[in-house]
PLY file of the C-alpha trace (Angstrom):
ply
format ascii 1.0
element vertex 283
property float x
property float y
property float z
element edge 282
property int vertex1
property int vertex2
end_header
254.57 202.60 -27.23
251.00 201.29 -26.94
248.77 202.42 -24.10
245.19 202.49 -22.89
243.95 205.44 -20.86
240.87 207.69 -20.61
241.23 211.18 -22.08
239.90 214.44 -20.66
236.68 215.95 -22.00
237.36 218.79 -24.46
234.07 220.48 -23.51
234.19 222.97 -20.65
230.47 223.76 -20.61
227.59 222.50 -22.71
224.59 224.85 -22.81
222.56 223.11 -25.49
223.05 225.15 -28.67
226.16 226.76 -27.15
229.22 224.63 -26.43
232.23 226.16 -24.70
235.49 224.25 -25.15
238.47 224.13 -22.81
240.63 225.30 -25.71
238.88 228.67 -25.84
238.74 229.02 -22.06
242.48 228.42 -21.71
243.36 230.82 -24.55
241.14 233.50 -22.99
242.68 232.91 -19.56
246.16 233.43 -20.98
245.05 236.62 -22.70
243.49 238.11 -19.54
246.48 237.29 -17.33
248.79 238.71 -19.98
246.70 241.89 -20.12
246.92 242.26 -16.35
250.70 241.91 -16.47
251.01 244.48 -19.27
248.77 247.06 -17.56
250.77 246.70 -14.33
253.97 247.42 -16.22
252.45 250.36 -18.10
251.36 251.83 -14.78
254.89 251.40 -13.38
256.29 253.32 -16.34
253.79 256.14 -15.90
251.67 255.28 -18.94
247.89 255.15 -18.99
246.51 251.63 -18.62
243.88 252.45 -21.24
246.67 252.68 -23.81
247.35 248.97 -23.36
243.71 247.92 -22.94
242.65 249.68 -26.15
245.54 248.07 -28.04
244.52 244.62 -26.81
240.90 245.22 -27.82
242.08 245.66 -31.40
245.03 243.24 -31.40
243.44 240.08 -29.98
240.64 239.61 -32.55
242.98 240.56 -35.40
245.61 238.14 -34.05
243.07 235.29 -33.91
241.89 236.00 -37.45
245.42 236.26 -38.84
246.48 233.12 -36.96
243.59 231.21 -38.51
244.17 232.64 -41.99
247.86 231.72 -41.77
246.99 228.15 -40.76
244.29 227.69 -43.41
246.60 228.97 -46.16
249.23 226.34 -45.37
246.60 223.62 -44.80
244.33 224.56 -47.69
244.04 220.98 -48.98
242.43 220.06 -45.68
239.66 222.66 -46.13
239.30 222.87 -49.91
236.75 220.04 -50.14
234.51 221.61 -47.49
232.28 222.05 -45.79
233.29 225.71 -46.08
232.34 226.60 -42.51
235.16 224.41 -41.17
237.46 227.29 -42.12
235.99 229.23 -39.18
236.04 226.38 -36.62
238.82 227.86 -34.49
237.47 226.10 -31.38
238.57 222.80 -32.91
242.18 223.99 -33.01
244.22 225.01 -36.01
245.73 228.43 -35.42
249.36 229.38 -35.96
251.25 231.60 -33.52
253.36 233.12 -36.28
250.18 234.26 -38.01
248.98 235.77 -34.74
252.27 237.62 -34.29
252.11 239.06 -37.80
248.60 240.37 -37.20
249.29 241.75 -33.72
252.56 243.46 -34.68
250.97 245.17 -37.68
248.09 246.25 -35.46
250.49 247.64 -32.86
252.46 249.58 -35.49
249.31 251.26 -36.82
247.98 251.84 -33.29
251.26 253.45 -32.18
251.18 255.85 -35.12
247.59 256.83 -34.47
248.25 257.37 -30.75
251.64 258.99 -31.45
253.51 256.73 -29.04
256.58 254.56 -29.48
255.84 251.17 -31.04
259.00 249.80 -29.44
257.90 250.83 -25.97
254.52 249.18 -26.48
256.23 246.06 -27.85
258.58 245.89 -24.86
255.67 246.13 -22.45
253.69 243.50 -24.34
256.48 240.95 -24.91
256.32 239.20 -21.49
252.53 239.12 -21.74
252.68 237.55 -25.20
255.01 234.75 -24.13
252.93 234.19 -20.97
249.81 233.85 -23.11
251.65 231.36 -25.34
252.84 229.34 -22.33
249.30 229.06 -20.96
247.72 228.65 -24.39
249.71 225.47 -25.12
247.52 223.73 -22.57
244.63 224.31 -24.93
246.52 222.08 -27.38
246.84 219.57 -24.55
243.07 219.46 -24.07
242.59 218.98 -27.82
245.29 216.25 -27.91
247.16 218.13 -30.63
250.60 219.70 -31.18
252.20 216.50 -29.91
255.33 214.70 -31.09
256.20 211.26 -32.38
255.27 208.06 -30.51
257.64 207.44 -27.60
259.70 204.35 -26.84
258.93 202.15 -23.84
262.07 203.32 -22.00
260.99 206.95 -22.47
257.49 206.06 -21.30
258.85 204.57 -18.07
261.03 207.64 -17.52
258.10 210.00 -18.10
256.00 208.12 -15.57
258.55 209.08 -12.94
258.24 212.83 -13.54
254.89 213.52 -15.21
251.48 213.27 -13.51
249.00 210.67 -14.74
246.60 213.21 -16.27
249.30 214.32 -18.75
250.30 210.74 -19.53
246.67 209.74 -20.05
245.93 212.69 -22.33
248.97 211.90 -24.49
247.65 208.38 -25.00
245.81 208.87 -28.29
244.10 205.96 -30.05
246.19 203.54 -28.02
249.55 205.20 -28.81
251.67 207.30 -26.41
253.13 210.48 -27.91
255.77 213.02 -26.89
254.03 215.93 -25.03
255.65 218.64 -27.15
252.97 221.07 -26.01
254.51 220.66 -22.53
258.06 221.17 -23.79
257.08 224.44 -25.43
255.04 225.61 -22.45
258.01 225.06 -20.13
260.34 226.82 -22.59
257.96 229.76 -22.82
257.84 230.14 -19.04
261.65 230.16 -19.04
261.60 232.90 -21.72
259.10 234.85 -19.58
261.50 234.74 -16.62
264.34 235.93 -18.88
262.32 238.88 -20.18
261.19 239.95 -16.71
264.81 239.98 -15.51
265.97 241.77 -18.66
263.50 244.63 -18.48
264.30 245.26 -14.81
267.87 245.96 -15.98
266.60 248.80 -18.15
267.80 247.66 -21.60
267.68 249.79 -24.72
264.17 250.38 -25.99
262.95 247.60 -28.25
265.36 244.98 -27.01
262.95 243.27 -24.62
260.67 242.55 -27.56
263.52 241.54 -29.87
264.91 239.27 -27.13
261.49 237.63 -26.97
261.55 237.05 -30.72
265.01 235.48 -30.56
264.56 233.31 -27.47
261.09 232.04 -28.38
262.20 231.24 -31.93
265.19 229.22 -30.72
262.96 226.96 -28.64
260.30 226.75 -31.33
262.86 225.70 -33.95
263.93 222.61 -32.00
260.51 221.66 -30.61
258.89 222.02 -34.04
261.24 219.33 -35.34
259.61 216.87 -32.92
256.00 217.57 -33.88
253.82 215.51 -36.20
251.36 218.24 -37.19
253.75 220.79 -38.69
252.86 223.07 -41.56
255.22 222.73 -44.52
256.42 225.29 -47.05
257.55 222.72 -49.60
258.65 219.11 -49.28
259.99 218.42 -45.78
260.77 222.08 -45.01
258.73 223.00 -41.94
257.21 226.46 -42.07
257.70 227.25 -38.38
261.38 226.30 -38.49
262.02 228.46 -41.54
260.18 231.41 -39.96
262.07 230.87 -36.70
265.45 231.10 -38.42
264.37 234.24 -40.30
263.14 235.83 -37.07
266.32 235.00 -35.14
268.60 236.40 -37.83
266.34 239.40 -38.43
266.02 240.29 -34.73
269.78 240.06 -34.12
270.47 242.19 -37.22
267.88 244.73 -36.07
269.45 245.02 -32.61
272.87 245.65 -34.15
271.49 248.12 -36.70
269.45 250.09 -34.16
272.43 250.39 -31.83
274.89 251.47 -34.50
272.49 253.87 -36.19
271.46 255.52 -32.93
267.82 254.49 -33.32
267.99 252.73 -29.96
268.75 255.99 -28.17
266.45 255.45 -25.22
266.31 252.96 -22.38
263.31 250.75 -21.69
261.90 253.30 -19.25
262.13 256.08 -21.85
265.22 257.85 -20.53
267.77 258.89 -23.13
271.10 257.10 -23.32
273.98 259.37 -22.10
276.19 260.32 -25.02
279.37 258.91 -23.50
277.72 255.53 -22.96
276.17 255.61 -26.37
279.58 256.02 -28.02
280.95 253.00 -26.18
278.28 250.85 -27.75
0 1
1 2
2 3
3 4
4 5
5 6
6 7
7 8
8 9
9 10
10 11
11 12
12 13
13 14
14 15
15 16
16 17
17 18
18 19
19 20
20 21
21 22
22 23
23 24
24 25
25 26
26 27
27 28
28 29
29 30
30 31
31 32
32 33
33 34
34 35
35 36
36 37
37 38
38 39
39 40
40 41
41 42
42 43
43 44
44 45
45 46
46 47
47 48
48 49
49 50
50 51
51 52
52 53
53 54
54 55
55 56
56 57
57 58
58 59
59 60
60 61
61 62
62 63
63 64
64 65
65 66
66 67
67 68
68 69
69 70
70 71
71 72
72 73
73 74
74 75
75 76
76 77
77 78
78 79
79 80
80 81
81 82
82 83
83 84
84 85
85 86
86 87
87 88
88 89
89 90
90 91
91 92
92 93
93 94
94 95
95 96
96 97
97 98
98 99
99 100
100 101
101 102
102 103
103 104
104 105
105 106
106 107
107 108
108 109
109 110
110 111
111 112
112 113
113 114
114 115
115 116
116 117
117 118
118 119
119 120
120 121
121 122
122 123
123 124
124 125
125 126
126 127
127 128
128 129
129 130
130 131
131 132
132 133
133 134
134 135
135 136
136 137
137 138
138 139
139 140
140 141
141 142
142 143
143 144
144 145
145 146
146 147
147 148
148 149
149 150
150 151
151 152
152 153
153 154
154 155
155 156
156 157
157 158
158 159
159 160
160 161
161 162
162 163
163 164
164 165
165 166
166 167
167 168
168 169
169 170
170 171
171 172
172 173
173 174
174 175
175 176
176 177
177 178
178 179
179 180
180 181
181 182
182 183
183 184
184 185
185 186
186 187
187 188
188 189
189 190
190 191
191 192
192 193
193 194
194 195
195 196
196 197
197 198
198 199
199 200
200 201
201 202
202 203
203 204
204 205
205 206
206 207
207 208
208 209
209 210
210 211
211 212
212 213
213 214
214 215
215 216
216 217
217 218
218 219
219 220
220 221
221 222
222 223
223 224
224 225
225 226
226 227
227 228
228 229
229 230
230 231
231 232
232 233
233 234
234 235
235 236
236 237
237 238
238 239
239 240
240 241
241 242
242 243
243 244
244 245
245 246
246 247
247 248
248 249
249 250
250 251
251 252
252 253
253 254
254 255
255 256
256 257
257 258
258 259
259 260
260 261
261 262
262 263
263 264
264 265
265 266
266 267
267 268
268 269
269 270
270 271
271 272
272 273
273 274
274 275
275 276
276 277
277 278
278 279
279 280
280 281
281 282
């Protein structure tokens, strides 16, 4: 579907030698709102807010670095011919959420051991904040006109015009072609996952299962939405990296829930209270 529309400016603020892009502003906004949500929950559970703040101080920069490293590894041909400093141009896009998750989870595991607290409790507290940050962060992709899908048909275009505001339609008109706003699909899915996790943790599930539910539910949506995108990373041939990782995460998280329940490792509720023995046996 051909189109002609003005796009939004990617630059948030231009201070001469310093240029601040909307992409970075939106990512930072998601991170700060997510931090606020996590510290509120930690306070409700009787934990010190500093425990979460200190974790975030370490986890966010490591997550950004690992997300960029992950992306560059799978897109090495794009950067191999230089200039070399393009490898560090995160503000131009090109980070992978799975890389960020790897870095942040490893950081949280080490942090939990150093602080002598439960990794699973920290992960449960952080899970809604992570998915909230992802939901908001997708709008950074929107500003960069990336993470979109295939060109849409005219009938789809007319249908979209009924439901989507003009600023989204205009931004998805790239070089005269209208594309599927897959960034929007994933953002909406992520907000739905956020609602699910907030309801789940209010029901006091077994420790670790809020985080594992996040892994499963996010990965389900990502698997299908990834199949619509045009900028996917590939393992080999037509095998999309994100889809393969999503399947592994879904299977692994389900297996871990079953194993932790049967082995007795999940012997505490989300709020830290032990599971009564008679209820534990029924599981």
